[in-house]
C-alpha positions in Angstrom: 9.9 -11.7 9.8 9.6 -9.4 6.7 13.0 -8.1 6.4 14.2 -12.3 6.3 11.4 -13.0 3.7 13.2 -9.9 2.0 17.2 -11.4 2.3 15.3 -14.5 0.6 13.3 -13.2 -2.0 14.7 -9.5 -2.8 13.0 -9.6 -6.6 9.7 -11.1 -5.0 9.3 -9.8 -2.0 9.6 -5.9 -0.7 8.6 -3.8 2.3 8.4 -1.0 3.3 7.4 1.1 6.5 6.0 4.9 7.1 6.4 5.5 10.4 4.8 9.1 11.9 6.6 9.8 14.8 10.3 8.6 13.4 10.5 9.7 9.6 9.8 12.4 7.6 9.5 12.6 3.7 11.1 15.0 1.3 9.3 17.8 2.8 10.1 17.6 6.2 6.8 16.8 7.4 5.8 13.8 9.7 6.1 10.4 7.4 2.4 8.9 6.5 1.1 5.5 4.7 -0.3 8.0 2.0 2.8 9.8 1.7 5.2 6.6 1.4 2.8 5.1 -1.3 3.0 8.6 -3.1 6.4 8.0 -3.9 6.1 4.4 -5.8 1.6 4.4 -6.7 1.7 3.9 -9.9 4.6 0.6 -9.4 2.2 -0.5 -6.9 -1.4 0.1 -9.3 0.5 -1.9 -11.7 1.4 -4.6 -9.2 -2.0 -4.9 -7.7 -3.5 -5.9 -11.3 -1.7 -9.2 -10.9 -2.6 -11.8 -9.3 0.6 -12.2 -7.4 0.4 -9.4 -5.6 -0.1 -9.7 -1.8 -0.6 -6.4 0.5 0.1 -6.0 3.6 -0.5 -2.3 5.7 -0.9 -2.0 9.6 -1.5 1.3 11.2 -4.2 3.5 12.7 -7.7 3.9 11.3 -7.5 6.9 10.5 -4.6 5.6 7.6 -7.5 4.1 6.2 -9.0 7.1 4.0 -5.2 8.3 3.5 -4.4 4.8 1.6 -8.1 4.5 -0.4 -7.5 9.1 -1.6 -4.4 7.4 -3.7 -5.7 4.2 -5.3 -8.9 5.8 -5.9 -7.3 8.2 -8.4 -4.6 5.2 -9.4 -7.5 2.5 -10.1 -9.8 5.9 -11.8 -7.8 6.0 -13.9 -8.5 2.3 -15.4 -11.9 3.0 -15.4 -11.7 1.1 -12.1 -14.0 1.6 -9.1 -11.7 1.1 -6.4 -13.7 0.5 -3.9 -15.1 -2.8 -5.7 -11.6 -3.4 -6.5 -10.7 -3.8 -3.2 -13.3 -6.0 -2.2 -12.1 -8.4 -5.2 -8.4 -8.2 -3.6 -9.7 -8.8 0.3 -12.0 -11.5 -1.1 -8.2 -13.0 -2.7 -6.5 -12.1 0.6 -4.3 -10.2 -1.7 -5.1 -7.0 0.4 -4.7 -7.5 4.4 -5.7 -3.5 5.8 -5.0 -4.1 9.1 -6.5 -0.7 11.9 -6.5 -0.6 15.6 
């Protein structure tokens, strides 16, 4: 479904995967969500400051800490508290993290 969305709107839709059991990062280590996010963290942060950006991530519950660790430092560079900002994004349905 996401691949089809990307095909229809390549300039307005991005899909990436981080599958730790199947992929490795540039160091040959398992690919985790925080590793993938770090590859384009500043770009992601700039996008998250826009009203028309929507993020969806799913995976194991433990991944949330890695996501927050990256976002805390990026938000802090702009003087923003990530936890508060994340609450705003969730309320606007722009930040969707489903964990199990």
